[in-house]
N, CA, C, O and CB atoms as a CASP TS submission, in Angstrom:
PFRMAT TS
TARGET T0000
AUTHOR 0000-0000-0000
METHOD Language model
MODEL 1
PARENT N/A
ATOM      1  N   MET     1      82.913  32.139 -36.809  1.00  0.00           N
ATOM      2  CA  MET     1      82.107  31.138 -36.239  1.00  0.00           C
ATOM      3  C   MET     1      81.636  31.873 -34.847  1.00  0.00           C
ATOM      4  O   MET     1      80.547  31.609 -34.338  1.00  0.00           O
ATOM      5  CB  MET     1      82.960  29.673 -36.048  1.00  0.00           C
ATOM      6  N   ARG     2      82.457  32.719 -34.336  1.00  0.00           N
ATOM      7  CA  ARG     2      81.997  33.306 -33.073  1.00  0.00           C
ATOM      8  C   ARG     2      80.983  34.404 -33.309  1.00  0.00           C
ATOM      9  O   ARG     2      79.978  34.691 -32.659  1.00  0.00           O
ATOM     10  CB  ARG     2      83.172  33.855 -32.280  1.00  0.00           C
ATOM     11  N   THR     3      81.519  34.971 -34.453  1.00  0.00           N
ATOM     12  CA  THR     3      80.474  36.175 -34.891  1.00  0.00           C
ATOM     13  C   THR     3      78.953  35.877 -35.268  1.00  0.00           C
ATOM     14  O   THR     3      77.937  36.524 -35.013  1.00  0.00           O
ATOM     15  CB  THR     3      81.042  36.862 -36.186  1.00  0.00           C
ATOM     16  N   ARG     4      79.167  34.477 -36.077  1.00  0.00           N
ATOM     17  CA  ARG     4      77.929  33.945 -36.523  1.00  0.00           C
ATOM     18  C   ARG     4      76.943  33.602 -35.162  1.00  0.00           C
ATOM     19  O   ARG     4      75.743  33.878 -35.164  1.00  0.00           O
ATOM     20  CB  ARG     4      78.269  32.588 -37.454  1.00  0.00           C
ATOM     21  N   MET     5      77.539  33.050 -34.164  1.00  0.00           N
ATOM     22  CA  MET     5      76.790  32.622 -33.047  1.00  0.00           C
ATOM     23  C   MET     5      76.060  33.898 -32.474  1.00  0.00           C
ATOM     24  O   MET     5      74.844  33.935 -32.286  1.00  0.00           O
ATOM     25  CB  MET     5      77.734  31.915 -31.985  1.00  0.00           C
ATOM     26  N   THR     6      77.010  35.041 -32.192  1.00  0.00           N
ATOM     27  CA  THR     6      76.621  36.005 -31.630  1.00  0.00           C
ATOM     28  C   THR     6      75.387  36.863 -32.365  1.00  0.00           C
ATOM     29  O   THR     6      74.551  37.597 -31.837  1.00  0.00           O
ATOM     30  CB  THR     6      77.760  36.659 -31.413  1.00  0.00           C
ATOM     31  N   LEU     7      75.553  36.542 -33.632  1.00  0.00           N
ATOM     32  CA  LEU     7      74.453  37.218 -34.612  1.00  0.00           C
ATOM     33  C   LEU     7      72.988  36.376 -34.224  1.00  0.00           C
ATOM     34  O   LEU     7      71.925  36.911 -33.911  1.00  0.00           O
ATOM     35  CB  LEU     7      74.948  36.971 -36.496  1.00  0.00           C
ATOM     36  N   ILE     8      73.251  34.977 -34.334  1.00  0.00           N
ATOM     37  CA  ILE     8      72.099  34.103 -33.998  1.00  0.00           C
ATOM     38  C   ILE     8      71.711  34.454 -32.799  1.00  0.00           C
ATOM     39  O   ILE     8      70.526  34.785 -32.828  1.00  0.00           O
ATOM     40  CB  ILE     8      72.334  32.688 -34.022  1.00  0.00           C
ATOM     41  N   ILE     9      72.241  34.541 -31.614  1.00  0.00           N
ATOM     42  CA  ILE     9      71.824  34.812 -30.319  1.00  0.00           C
ATOM     43  C   ILE     9      71.049  36.199 -30.414  1.00  0.00           C
ATOM     44  O   ILE     9      69.866  36.286 -30.088  1.00  0.00           O
ATOM     45  CB  ILE     9      73.068  34.823 -29.317  1.00  0.00           C
ATOM     46  N   CYS    10      71.684  37.120 -30.814  1.00  0.00           N
ATOM     47  CA  CYS    10      70.898  38.483 -31.013  1.00  0.00           C
ATOM     48  C   CYS    10      69.637  38.518 -31.782  1.00  0.00           C
ATOM     49  O   CYS    10      68.700  39.257 -31.480  1.00  0.00           O
ATOM     50  CB  CYS    10      71.741  39.445 -31.697  1.00  0.00           C
ATOM     51  N   LEU    11      69.635  37.697 -32.787  1.00  0.00           N
ATOM     52  CA  LEU    11      68.254  37.738 -33.522  1.00  0.00           C
ATOM     53  C   LEU    11      67.282  36.703 -32.800  1.00  0.00           C
ATOM     54  O   LEU    11      66.072  36.729 -33.024  1.00  0.00           O
ATOM     55  CB  LEU    11      68.421  37.323 -35.186  1.00  0.00           C
ATOM     56  N   CYS    12      67.838  35.833 -31.964  1.00  0.00           N
ATOM     57  CA  CYS    12      66.919  35.036 -31.164  1.00  0.00           C
ATOM     58  C   CYS    12      66.171  35.998 -30.163  1.00  0.00           C
ATOM     59  O   CYS    12      64.954  35.979 -29.977  1.00  0.00           O
ATOM     60  CB  CYS    12      67.715  33.876 -30.389  1.00  0.00           C
ATOM     61  N   LEU    13      67.081  36.852 -29.536  1.00  0.00           N
ATOM     62  CA  LEU    13      66.755  37.792 -28.471  1.00  0.00           C
ATOM     63  C   LEU    13      65.582  38.868 -28.964  1.00  0.00           C
ATOM     64  O   LEU    13      64.665  39.189 -28.207  1.00  0.00           O
ATOM     65  CB  LEU    13      68.143  38.565 -28.038  1.00  0.00           C
ATOM     66  N   PHE    14      65.711  39.385 -30.302  1.00  0.00           N
ATOM     67  CA  PHE    14      64.867  40.081 -30.792  1.00  0.00           C
ATOM     68  C   PHE    14      63.530  39.578 -31.430  1.00  0.00           C
ATOM     69  O   PHE    14      62.636  40.242 -31.955  1.00  0.00           O
ATOM     70  CB  PHE    14      65.514  40.680 -31.516  1.00  0.00           C
ATOM     71  N   ALA    15      63.628  38.292 -31.253  1.00  0.00           N
ATOM     72  CA  ALA    15      62.341  37.613 -31.949  1.00  0.00           C
ATOM     73  C   ALA    15      61.367  37.257 -30.528  1.00  0.00           C
ATOM     74  O   ALA    15      60.201  36.861 -30.555  1.00  0.00           O
ATOM     75  CB  ALA    15      62.843  35.960 -32.992  1.00  0.00           C
ATOM     76  N   ILE    16      62.035  37.468 -29.552  1.00  0.00           N
ATOM     77  CA  ILE    16      61.081  37.224 -28.280  1.00  0.00           C
ATOM     78  C   ILE    16      60.111  38.185 -28.219  1.00  0.00           C
ATOM     79  O   ILE    16      60.377  39.384 -28.289  1.00  0.00           O
ATOM     80  CB  ILE    16      61.785  37.251 -26.918  1.00  0.00           C
ATOM     81  N   GLY    17      58.810  37.671 -28.073  1.00  0.00           N
ATOM     82  CA  GLY    17      57.583  38.517 -27.899  1.00  0.00           C
ATOM     83  C   GLY    17      57.446  39.337 -26.639  1.00  0.00           C
ATOM     84  O   GLY    17      58.047  38.866 -25.674  1.00  0.00           O
ATOM     85  N   ARG    18      56.822  40.400 -26.449  1.00  0.00           N
ATOM     86  CA  ARG    18      56.441  41.100 -25.546  1.00  0.00           C
ATOM     87  C   ARG    18      55.741  40.218 -24.234  1.00  0.00           C
ATOM     88  O   ARG    18      54.845  39.382 -24.352  1.00  0.00           O
ATOM     89  CB  ARG    18      55.603  42.051 -26.223  1.00  0.00           C
ATOM     90  N   ALA    19      56.336  40.599 -23.091  1.00  0.00           N
ATOM     91  CA  ALA    19      55.582  39.726 -21.945  1.00  0.00           C
ATOM     92  C   ALA    19      54.557  40.675 -21.487  1.00  0.00           C
ATOM     93  O   ALA    19      54.595  41.901 -21.591  1.00  0.00           O
ATOM     94  CB  ALA    19      56.575  39.201 -20.603  1.00  0.00           C
ATOM     95  N   SER    20      53.679  39.980 -20.989  1.00  0.00           N
ATOM     96  CA  SER    20      52.305  40.690 -20.386  1.00  0.00           C
ATOM     97  C   SER    20      52.078  40.049 -19.125  1.00  0.00           C
ATOM     98  O   SER    20      52.378  38.872 -18.921  1.00  0.00           O
ATOM     99  CB  SER    20      50.899  40.510 -21.333  1.00  0.00           C
ATOM    100  N   ALA    21      51.603  40.735 -18.355  1.00  0.00           N
ATOM    101  CA  ALA    21      50.801  40.346 -17.066  1.00  0.00           C
ATOM    102  C   ALA    21      49.697  39.402 -16.932  1.00  0.00           C
ATOM    103  O   ALA    21      48.949  39.272 -17.901  1.00  0.00           O
ATOM    104  CB  ALA    21      50.264  41.404 -16.597  1.00  0.00           C
ATOM    105  N   GLN    22      49.493  38.747 -15.910  1.00  0.00           N
ATOM    106  CA  GLN    22      48.287  38.056 -15.844  1.00  0.00           C
ATOM    107  C   GLN    22      47.207  38.768 -15.350  1.00  0.00           C
ATOM    108  O   GLN    22      47.430  39.788 -14.698  1.00  0.00           O
ATOM    109  CB  GLN    22      48.412  36.973 -15.138  1.00  0.00           C
ATOM    110  N   TRP    23      45.975  38.365 -15.572  1.00  0.00           N
ATOM    111  CA  TRP    23      44.752  39.036 -14.749  1.00  0.00           C
ATOM    112  C   TRP    23      44.643  38.886 -13.568  1.00  0.00           C
ATOM    113  O   TRP    23      45.182  37.926 -13.019  1.00  0.00           O
ATOM    114  CB  TRP    23      43.583  38.709 -15.068  1.00  0.00           C
ATOM    115  N   ALA    24      43.981  39.717 -12.942  1.00  0.00           N
ATOM    116  CA  ALA    24      43.801  39.895 -11.669  1.00  0.00           C
ATOM    117  C   ALA    24      42.640  38.710 -11.003  1.00  0.00           C
ATOM    118  O   ALA    24      41.526  38.820 -11.516  1.00  0.00           O
ATOM    119  CB  ALA    24      43.377  41.428 -11.550  1.00  0.00           C
ATOM    120  N   VAL    25      42.737  37.844 -10.169  1.00  0.00           N
ATOM    121  CA  VAL    25      41.943  37.117  -9.908  1.00  0.00           C
ATOM    122  C   VAL    25      41.141  37.472  -8.741  1.00  0.00           C
ATOM    123  O   VAL    25      41.965  37.649  -7.844  1.00  0.00           O
ATOM    124  CB  VAL    25      42.474  36.094  -9.885  1.00  0.00           C
ATOM    125  N   ILE    26      39.962  37.670  -8.275  1.00  0.00           N
ATOM    126  CA  ILE    26      39.209  37.988  -7.297  1.00  0.00           C
ATOM    127  C   ILE    26      38.370  36.910  -6.655  1.00  0.00           C
ATOM    128  O   ILE    26      37.501  36.342  -7.316  1.00  0.00           O
ATOM    129  CB  ILE    26      38.503  38.948  -7.716  1.00  0.00           C
ATOM    130  N   ASP    27      38.573  36.641  -5.526  1.00  0.00           N
ATOM    131  CA  ASP    27      37.604  35.504  -4.992  1.00  0.00           C
ATOM    132  C   ASP    27      36.687  36.183  -4.025  1.00  0.00           C
ATOM    133  O   ASP    27      37.132  36.609  -2.959  1.00  0.00           O
ATOM    134  CB  ASP    27      38.402  34.232  -4.221  1.00  0.00           C
ATOM    135  N   PRO    28      35.324  36.312  -4.376  1.00  0.00           N
ATOM    136  CA  PRO    28      34.230  36.842  -3.812  1.00  0.00           C
ATOM    137  C   PRO    28      34.105  36.209  -2.474  1.00  0.00           C
ATOM    138  O   PRO    28      34.088  36.972  -1.508  1.00  0.00           O
ATOM    139  CB  PRO    28      33.054  36.674  -4.656  1.00  0.00           C
ATOM    140  N   SER    29      34.013  34.903  -2.267  1.00  0.00           N
ATOM    141  CA  SER    29      33.772  33.990  -1.195  1.00  0.00           C
ATOM    142  C   SER    29      34.875  34.391   0.048  1.00  0.00           C
ATOM    143  O   SER    29      34.543  34.695   1.194  1.00  0.00           O
ATOM    144  CB  SER    29      33.952  32.390  -1.789  1.00  0.00           C
ATOM    145  N   ASN    30      36.241  34.315  -0.460  1.00  0.00           N
ATOM    146  CA  ASN    30      37.095  34.860   0.275  1.00  0.00           C
ATOM    147  C   ASN    30      37.062  36.215   0.889  1.00  0.00           C
ATOM    148  O   ASN    30      37.423  36.348   2.058  1.00  0.00           O
ATOM    149  CB  ASN    30      37.984  34.756  -0.325  1.00  0.00           C
ATOM    150  N   ILE    31      36.635  37.287   0.146  1.00  0.00           N
ATOM    151  CA  ILE    31      36.629  38.615   0.593  1.00  0.00           C
ATOM    152  C   ILE    31      35.394  38.565   1.876  1.00  0.00           C
ATOM    153  O   ILE    31      35.539  39.028   3.007  1.00  0.00           O
ATOM    154  CB  ILE    31      36.288  39.714  -0.802  1.00  0.00           C
ATOM    155  N   ALA    32      34.275  37.930   1.384  1.00  0.00           N
ATOM    156  CA  ALA    32      33.045  38.007   2.231  1.00  0.00           C
ATOM    157  C   ALA    32      33.719  37.249   3.511  1.00  0.00           C
ATOM    158  O   ALA    32      33.801  37.945   4.523  1.00  0.00           O
ATOM    159  CB  ALA    32      31.548  37.210   1.507  1.00  0.00           C
ATOM    160  N   GLN    33      34.172  36.024   3.591  1.00  0.00           N
ATOM    161  CA  GLN    33      34.735  35.426   4.850  1.00  0.00           C
ATOM    162  C   GLN    33      35.830  36.336   5.638  1.00  0.00           C
ATOM    163  O   GLN    33      36.031  36.222   6.847  1.00  0.00           O
ATOM    164  CB  GLN    33      35.405  34.051   4.459  1.00  0.00           C
ATOM    165  N   SER    34      36.440  37.159   4.882  1.00  0.00           N
ATOM    166  CA  SER    34      37.399  37.997   5.577  1.00  0.00           C
ATOM    167  C   SER    34      36.487  39.077   6.200  1.00  0.00           C
ATOM    168  O   SER    34      36.686  39.346   7.385  1.00  0.00           O
ATOM    169  CB  SER    34      38.570  38.607   4.587  1.00  0.00           C
ATOM    170  N   ILE    35      35.474  39.749   5.509  1.00  0.00           N
ATOM    171  CA  ILE    35      34.848  40.501   6.303  1.00  0.00           C
ATOM    172  C   ILE    35      33.986  40.167   7.498  1.00  0.00           C
ATOM    173  O   ILE    35      33.638  40.936   8.395  1.00  0.00           O
ATOM    174  CB  ILE    35      34.281  41.072   5.607  1.00  0.00           C
ATOM    175  N   VAL    36      33.659  38.688   7.331  1.00  0.00           N
ATOM    176  CA  VAL    36      32.835  38.453   8.617  1.00  0.00           C
ATOM    177  C   VAL    36      33.972  38.072   9.731  1.00  0.00           C
ATOM    178  O   VAL    36      33.762  38.373  10.906  1.00  0.00           O
ATOM    179  CB  VAL    36      31.620  37.139   8.406  1.00  0.00           C
ATOM    180  N   ASN    37      34.977  37.519   9.411  1.00  0.00           N
ATOM    181  CA  ASN    37      36.121  37.398  10.578  1.00  0.00           C
ATOM    182  C   ASN    37      36.447  38.737  11.149  1.00  0.00           C
ATOM    183  O   ASN    37      36.519  38.840  12.373  1.00  0.00           O
ATOM    184  CB  ASN    37      37.545  36.763  10.015  1.00  0.00           C
ATOM    185  N   THR    38      36.662  39.828  10.346  1.00  0.00           N
ATOM    186  CA  THR    38      37.079  41.126  10.831  1.00  0.00           C
ATOM    187  C   THR    38      36.029  41.692  11.679  1.00  0.00           C
ATOM    188  O   THR    38      36.308  42.398  12.648  1.00  0.00           O
ATOM    189  CB  THR    38      37.402  42.059   9.716  1.00  0.00           C
ATOM    190  N   SER    39      34.882  41.417  11.357  1.00  0.00           N
ATOM    191  CA  SER    39      33.659  41.875  12.163  1.00  0.00           C
ATOM    192  C   SER    39      33.473  41.317  13.407  1.00  0.00           C
ATOM    193  O   SER    39      33.149  41.906  14.438  1.00  0.00           O
ATOM    194  CB  SER    39      32.469  41.636  11.500  1.00  0.00           C
ATOM    195  N   LYS    40      33.737  39.943  13.223  1.00  0.00           N
ATOM    196  CA  LYS    40      33.646  39.083  14.664  1.00  0.00           C
ATOM    197  C   LYS    40      34.930  39.449  15.653  1.00  0.00           C
ATOM    198  O   LYS    40      34.751  39.584  16.864  1.00  0.00           O
ATOM    199  CB  LYS    40      33.703  37.266  14.325  1.00  0.00           C
ATOM    200  N   ASN    41      36.087  39.582  15.113  1.00  0.00           N
ATOM    201  CA  ASN    41      37.270  40.149  15.740  1.00  0.00           C
ATOM    202  C   ASN    41      36.897  41.666  16.544  1.00  0.00           C
ATOM    203  O   ASN    41      37.203  41.841  17.723  1.00  0.00           O
ATOM    204  CB  ASN    41      38.432  40.341  14.492  1.00  0.00           C
ATOM    205  N   VAL    42      36.162  42.765  15.675  1.00  0.00           N
ATOM    206  CA  VAL    42      35.939  44.048  16.227  1.00  0.00           C
ATOM    207  C   VAL    42      34.982  43.724  17.364  1.00  0.00           C
ATOM    208  O   VAL    42      35.158  44.321  18.426  1.00  0.00           O
ATOM    209  CB  VAL    42      35.376  45.113  15.168  1.00  0.00           C
ATOM    210  N   VAL    43      34.064  42.911  17.269  1.00  0.00           N
ATOM    211  CA  VAL    43      32.846  42.511  18.391  1.00  0.00           C
ATOM    212  C   VAL    43      33.450  41.968  19.667  1.00  0.00           C
ATOM    213  O   VAL    43      33.017  42.308  20.768  1.00  0.00           O
ATOM    214  CB  VAL    43      31.771  41.278  17.813  1.00  0.00           C
ATOM    215  N   HIS    44      34.456  41.121  19.511  1.00  0.00           N
ATOM    216  CA  HIS    44      34.997  40.283  20.394  1.00  0.00           C
ATOM    217  C   HIS    44      36.127  41.296  21.044  1.00  0.00           C
ATOM    218  O   HIS    44      36.284  41.206  22.262  1.00  0.00           O
ATOM    219  CB  HIS    44      35.532  38.883  19.673  1.00  0.00           C
ATOM    220  N   THR    45      36.880  42.201  20.358  1.00  0.00           N
ATOM    221  CA  THR    45      37.715  43.133  21.061  1.00  0.00           C
ATOM    222  C   THR    45      37.004  44.154  21.787  1.00  0.00           C
ATOM    223  O   THR    45      37.424  44.472  22.900  1.00  0.00           O
ATOM    224  CB  THR    45      38.597  43.755  20.185  1.00  0.00           C
ATOM    225  N   SER    46      35.871  44.771  21.253  1.00  0.00           N
ATOM    226  CA  SER    46      35.010  45.671  21.937  1.00  0.00           C
ATOM    227  C   SER    46      34.372  45.137  23.104  1.00  0.00           C
ATOM    228  O   SER    46      34.177  45.889  24.059  1.00  0.00           O
ATOM    229  CB  SER    46      34.040  46.140  21.092  1.00  0.00           C
ATOM    230  N   THR    47      33.947  43.681  23.161  1.00  0.00           N
ATOM    231  CA  THR    47      33.620  43.423  24.532  1.00  0.00           C
ATOM    232  C   THR    47      34.262  43.096  25.603  1.00  0.00           C
ATOM    233  O   THR    47      33.800  42.964  26.736  1.00  0.00           O
ATOM    234  CB  THR    47      32.985  42.737  24.573  1.00  0.00           C
ATOM    235  N   THR    48      35.537  42.937  25.179  1.00  0.00           N
ATOM    236  CA  THR    48      36.535  42.160  26.122  1.00  0.00           C
ATOM    237  C   THR    48      37.551  43.618  26.669  1.00  0.00           C
ATOM    238  O   THR    48      38.478  43.623  27.479  1.00  0.00           O
ATOM    239  CB  THR    48      37.603  40.691  25.054  1.00  0.00           C
ATOM    240  N   ALA    49      37.037  44.617  25.987  1.00  0.00           N
ATOM    241  CA  ALA    49      37.936  45.951  26.383  1.00  0.00           C
ATOM    242  C   ALA    49      37.168  46.602  27.457  1.00  0.00           C
ATOM    243  O   ALA    49      37.756  47.423  28.160  1.00  0.00           O
ATOM    244  CB  ALA    49      38.178  47.097  25.088  1.00  0.00           C
ATOM    245  N   GLN    50      35.772  46.306  27.697  1.00  0.00           N
ATOM    246  CA  GLN    50      35.029  46.898  28.707  1.00  0.00           C
ATOM    247  C   GLN    50      35.158  46.496  29.909  1.00  0.00           C
ATOM    248  O   GLN    50      34.501  47.019  30.809  1.00  0.00           O
ATOM    249  CB  GLN    50      33.886  46.856  28.502  1.00  0.00           C
TER
END
């Protein structure tokens, strides 16, 4: 009985398909907002440094 269960478990493990990664998701509005915020921070930092 134990060898039969071991065999069944091994067969189930070999039957599992290949894992694949998800597609990368890019949010253009988030990137644009990040660029705007970074440029505002650069301007603010350069004006307060003088």
